[in-house]
C-alpha positions as CSV (number, residue, x, y, z in Angstrom):
1,M,-5.6,-3.0,-25.1
2,G,-4.7,-2.2,-21.3
3,Y,-0.9,-2.2,-19.9
4,S,-0.4,-5.1,-18.2
5,Y,1.5,-4.8,-14.9
6,A,4.2,-7.4,-14.3
7,H,3.6,-10.2,-12.2
8,I,3.7,-13.5,-10.9
9,S,2.0,-16.5,-9.2
10,A,3.3,-19.4,-8.0
11,I,3.1,-22.5,-5.4
12,D,4.7,-25.4,-4.3
13,T,2.7,-28.7,-4.1
14,T,5.5,-31.1,-1.9
15,T,6.5,-30.9,1.4
16,Q,9.6,-29.2,2.5
17,A,11.5,-29.5,5.3
18,I,14.1,-27.4,7.4
19,A,17.5,-29.8,6.2
20,V,19.3,-28.6,9.4
21,A,18.7,-26.3,12.9
22,D,19.2,-22.8,12.5
23,T,20.3,-22.0,8.7
24,P,19.0,-20.4,6.4
25,Q,17.0,-22.7,3.0
26,V,15.8,-21.0,-0.1
27,V,11.9,-21.8,-0.6
28,T,11.3,-23.7,-3.8
29,F,8.6,-23.9,-5.8
30,N,6.7,-26.4,-8.3
31,T,4.1,-24.6,-10.6
32,I,3.6,-21.1,-11.8
33,I,0.1,-20.2,-11.6
34,R,0.4,-17.0,-13.8
35,E,3.6,-15.1,-15.0
36,D,3.7,-11.5,-17.6
37,K,7.2,-9.8,-17.0
38,I,8.4,-11.6,-14.1
39,V,10.3,-15.4,-15.3
40,A,10.7,-17.7,-13.0
41,T,14.6,-18.0,-14.2
42,S,15.0,-21.5,-11.4
43,S,12.9,-23.1,-8.9
44,S,12.9,-20.5,-6.3
45,R,14.2,-17.7,-8.5
46,F,11.7,-14.8,-10.0
47,T,13.4,-11.9,-12.1
48,V,11.7,-8.9,-13.3
49,N,12.2,-7.7,-16.6
50,E,10.4,-3.6,-15.2
51,T,12.1,-1.5,-12.9
52,G,9.7,-0.2,-10.4
53,E,7.9,-1.1,-7.0
54,Y,6.4,-4.5,-6.4
55,L,4.0,-5.6,-3.7
56,V,5.1,-9.7,-2.4
57,S,3.5,-11.8,-0.4
58,A,3.3,-15.0,0.4
59,N,1.9,-17.7,2.9
60,T,2.7,-21.3,4.0
61,E,1.3,-24.0,6.1
62,V,4.1,-24.9,8.8
63,T,4.2,-27.8,11.0
64,A,6.7,-29.7,13.6
65,S,6.1,-33.1,15.2
66,N,8.1,-31.2,18.1
67,A,6.4,-28.3,20.2
68,G,7.6,-25.0,21.0
69,K,9.2,-24.8,17.4
70,T,9.8,-21.5,15.2
71,L,9.6,-21.3,11.2
72,D,11.3,-17.7,10.1
73,L,10.1,-17.2,6.3
74,W,11.5,-13.5,4.6
75,I,12.1,-12.0,1.3
76,R,16.0,-11.6,-0.3
77,V,16.6,-9.8,-3.8
78,N,19.2,-10.9,-5.6
79,G,20.9,-12.7,-2.5
80,S,20.5,-10.4,0.0
81,D,17.5,-10.1,2.6
82,V,15.2,-7.5,2.2
83,A,15.4,-5.2,5.8
84,N,12.0,-6.0,8.1
85,T,10.4,-9.2,5.9
86,N,10.7,-11.3,7.9
87,H,7.5,-13.2,9.5
88,K,7.6,-15.8,12.2
89,S,5.6,-19.1,13.4
90,Y,5.4,-20.6,16.2
91,I,4.3,-24.1,16.4
92,K,2.8,-24.5,20.5
93,N,1.6,-28.1,20.0
94,T,2.8,-31.0,18.0
95,S,-0.7,-31.3,16.2
96,D,-0.9,-27.4,15.4
97,V,-0.6,-26.2,11.9
98,E,0.1,-22.9,11.6
99,F,-0.7,-19.8,8.5
100,L,2.4,-18.0,8.0
101,P,1.9,-15.1,5.9
102,V,3.8,-12.8,4.3
103,G,1.8,-9.9,3.1
104,G,1.8,-6.5,1.8
105,M,5.3,-5.8,1.4
106,V,6.2,-3.1,-1.3
107,I,9.6,-3.3,-2.6
108,S,12.0,-1.2,-4.7
109,V,13.6,-4.0,-7.2
110,T,15.6,-2.8,-10.3
111,A,15.5,-4.7,-14.7
112,G,17.6,-7.8,-13.7
113,D,17.1,-8.5,-10.5
114,Y,15.7,-11.3,-9.1
115,I,13.3,-12.0,-5.9
116,E,13.1,-15.1,-4.0
117,F,11.7,-16.8,-0.7
118,W,14.1,-18.1,2.3
119,I,13.4,-19.9,5.7
120,S,15.2,-20.9,8.2
121,G,13.7,-23.1,11.6
122,D,15.1,-24.0,15.0
123,S,14.2,-27.4,14.2
124,T,14.4,-30.1,11.7
125,T,11.2,-31.1,12.8
126,L,9.5,-28.0,11.0
127,S,8.1,-28.5,7.6
128,M,6.0,-26.2,5.2
129,V,3.0,-29.2,4.0
130,S,0.6,-29.7,1.6
131,Y,-2.1,-31.0,2.1
132,A,-4.3,-33.2,-0.9
133,A,-7.6,-31.8,-2.5
134,G,-10.0,-33.0,0.3
135,T,-14.1,-34.7,0.7
136,T,-16.8,-33.5,2.9
137,P,-17.1,-30.3,2.2
138,T,-14.7,-31.1,-1.7
139,R,-12.5,-28.4,-1.6
140,P,-9.4,-28.1,-3.4
141,A,-5.7,-29.1,-2.3
142,T,-4.0,-26.8,-0.2
143,P,0.0,-25.9,-1.5
144,S,2.8,-25.9,1.3
145,I,3.7,-22.6,0.2
146,S,2.1,-19.9,-1.8
147,M,3.3,-16.3,-3.1
148,T,2.4,-13.4,-5.9
149,V,4.7,-10.5,-7.1
150,Q,2.7,-8.0,-8.6
151,K,4.1,-4.4,-9.7
152,I,2.2,-1.5,-8.7
153,H,4.0,1.3,-9.8
154,P,6.4,3.0,-12.4
């Protein structure tokens, strides 16, 4: 039997609004898609069981009821921001829904460390929004955020 690299994938199917402008808030997830050697220890924390290099990615759908708003999404390990992991989404018009990816970030973690995603926005009109499955054409639901953490090197 081959070696299985540690990994986890999770999504959230709810809308997560900015509660207080310009104040960081943790991102939560309500569905674990798959996990092995990384454990969801809460709705926001993903604890690694093996030391190594991990590829961390996420994407979200961002909208606002007011134009000209910005949402930030970044990674924290053990409660500390990971340098250079912030990504910004700027909503130009109220009809915009922006796709905000955090992709391809490789971080070093130690067994027992936990990874979280955090957001902040300059307005409480900003949200990470989910969409129900569609028809014509038939298509799957869109989570408000999805993430993957995968060990890539010991």
